[in-house]
N, C-alpha and C positions, 0 to 999 in steps of 0.2 A: 407462474410469475407474471409474465405479460408486461414487464416494465423495460425500460432502457438503462443500461448501465455503462458509465465511462470508467475505463481503468486505466491509470498511467502507469509507466513502465510495465507494459504489459507483453513484452516481445520474448521474455523466456523467464524462467524460476519461479517465482511466488506470483508475479503479476498475469503471467500465463497461465498459471494453475486457477487463481482464483475468476479471470475471465472465463476461463473453460466450465468451472463450476458454475457460474452465473448463467451461462447459456444452457447448460443441462438442467438449470432450474427454471428453463422458461424465457429469459432475458433475452433481449438484442443487445449487442455489446458494441461500444464505441472503445477501439484499441489505440493506445497511444506510445509511441517510443521513438527512439531517433533511427532505429535500423528497421527500414520498411521490409526488407526480404524476410526479417524474423517474424516481423508483425504479420506478414502475409501467410505465414506457415499457421500462425495461430488462428488467424481467420479462416482459414479452408479448414480447420479441424471444428471450427464452431459452426461454419455453413455445413459441413457433415452432418451435424445433428440437427438439422433444419432450422437454425437461427439467422437471423441477420446480423451482418456484422460489418463494421466498417474500420480500416485501417487508416490513420493519419500519422504521417512522420512529424513529431513535434518534439521540440527541445521545451522543456517544461521550465526552463529557466529563462525563456525568452517571452516575456509579457505578451510582445505584440502577437508572435505565434501562437500563444495560447490562446487570446481573443478572438484570434482570427478562427482556430480550429473550432472553438466552443460555439461561434455563428454558424461554420458550415455543418457542424453536426446536429444543431438543433434546426437547421434548414432542412436537413434529411430525416430527421426521428421526430421533430417538432417539440421534443421535451428530453430532460435528463433526468432520470427520477433516483438514480444511485451513483455518487462519485466515490471511486476508491483511489485514494492518494498514495499510490505504493511507489513512484519513481524515488529511487535514491542509490547513493554510493558509499564506501565505506573506506576509511583511512585507518591506516595501522601504525600510526606514527607516535612514539613517547611524546609526552607533553612537552619537554622539555627542548625538542628537536621539531617540534609541530611546526612548519612553514604558514606564513600567513597566506600563502595562496591556497594551499591545502584547507585551511580553515574555512577560506572564504568561500572554495568549490564547494565543500561539504555541505556547509550551512546554505548555501544558495539552493543545491539541488534537494536536500533532505529537509529542509525547512521552509525556506522562503518561496520554493516553488509551490509548496502546499498551500500557502497563501494566495500567492497569485491565481491558482488553479481552481481554487474555491470560491476566490471574488468573481471569477468569470463565469462559473457554473451556477452558484447558490442565488442569485436574482431571478432566474428562472424558476427556481423551485420556491421562491418567497411568493412567485405571483400565483403559483398553483397551490400554495401553503401546504406544500406536501414535497417529502425528499427525505434521503438518508445519505450521510456522509460516513465513509469508514477510513480513518487515517491509520497507515500503518507506521507503528511504531517498533520497539523491539525492547528485549529485557535489558539491553545495554543503556535502555533509559531509565531504567528502575534499578540496576545495581551497576558496580565498577567494575569495568574489564578493562584491565590496563592496556595502553598501547591502543587507543582508540577515541583519543580526548574529543576530536570534533564530530564523530560519530554519535558518541554518548552524549553529548550535549545537545545535540540538534534532536535525538528522538526522545531525550527527557522533555525539551522544548513541546515538542509534539505532543505529548502526553497533556501537559497543562493548556495548549492552546485549543485540544480537543474539549477540554472542559469549559474553556471560555466562549469557544463557539457553540457548545449546547446550550448553555445558558442564554446567548445572545438570540440563537437562531429559533430556540424552542417555541417561543410565541408564534413564530410563523410556520409551525408545522413541521419543523426538520429537525431530524434526530441526527446526532453526531457522536459516534464511538471510534473508539482505536484498538486496535489488534498489536499485542507485543510478543511475536514469535522469539523463541529462544534460539537453540543452534540448529540451523536446517541445512540440508545438502542443496545448496545452490550453485549456479556459475559464479556469484559473489563471492561465495566461501569455500571456492575450490583450493585456494593456497592453503588454508588451514588444514582441510581435509587430506592434504598431501603428506602431513606429519603425522606418522602412524603413532608416535609416542603419544602426540597429543589427542588422538583419536582415542585410544586408549585409557588415559587420564579422565577426559572430558566424559567419555560414556559411563564411568564409574560413579558420576557425580550426577546421573538422572537416573530418578527414580524407575521409569520405565525402561531403561537401559538400551535406548536407541535414539538415534538423532531423529529430527523432525524431516518429512520428505514435503514437497510442495504441496502433494494432494492431501496433505492432512491438515491444510487449511479450509477445505472446502466447505464441509459443514458450517465452521464458524462463520465464514463471508456470506454464505447464502442466509443464514440464521439473521445475521445483521441488518441483511438488505431486503429480509422479507417482513410481512406483517406479524410474523409470530414475535418480533421484538420491537412491537409498537411503543412499549412504554418504556424502554432502555434508552437511556442517553448519558451522555458524558462519563460512559466508563470506559475503563481499559482492560482488554481481557487478554489475560498471558495464555500462551499456548506453547510450551516448553518442556512437556513430559515430567513435570514436576520439578525441573533443574532449580528453578528459583527458590524453592522451599528449603534446600539444603546447601547452597551455594553460599 
């Protein structure tokens, strides 16, 4: 691949898995998260396969910090070819009890930060007339999952924003697509996976009869980041073991 990728929310879970997959495919990887120690573990794993990596402690909701980090990354690698907007948090509040602070926090992290990070990175792609942006949405943005109003609303907005970005940035040679994972085992979903009854019910609704694991995203993110998907833009690719077909 020989390209440079920036992955937000890269310290664990899906973000760490996607960062490692891109490195395995030959990319140099810039890793962003708020927890530097966890990032360093991912960085060491990437360096172990012979690829350059840079860990940056960045709060994606801080616009100034985002701009500073992008400037530093460009100084180091001279370009960013691939942007994976993965950083996100989840809420489990019923709509009638959804606090304004929770709504604001989830939307700021899961949606607004995607805008500010993309606005910081995309101009350098436009100058080179080349680049790909991969926005991480969720099947919660396509289907109604109760007790997650802020998260679902944010992820639905990510899907539509992906389409708008694809139309506006396409003439500059930039492709923009989204990935909508279903139920994956990650640190963020640890609480729901502690409920054995829920696990049993949910698994029966997945045609492949298993939950997603972080490395199930490897092939898809590498495909979207590579030249193999050069004519694909504005699309949301669902990866959920078929669950959305029967939900």
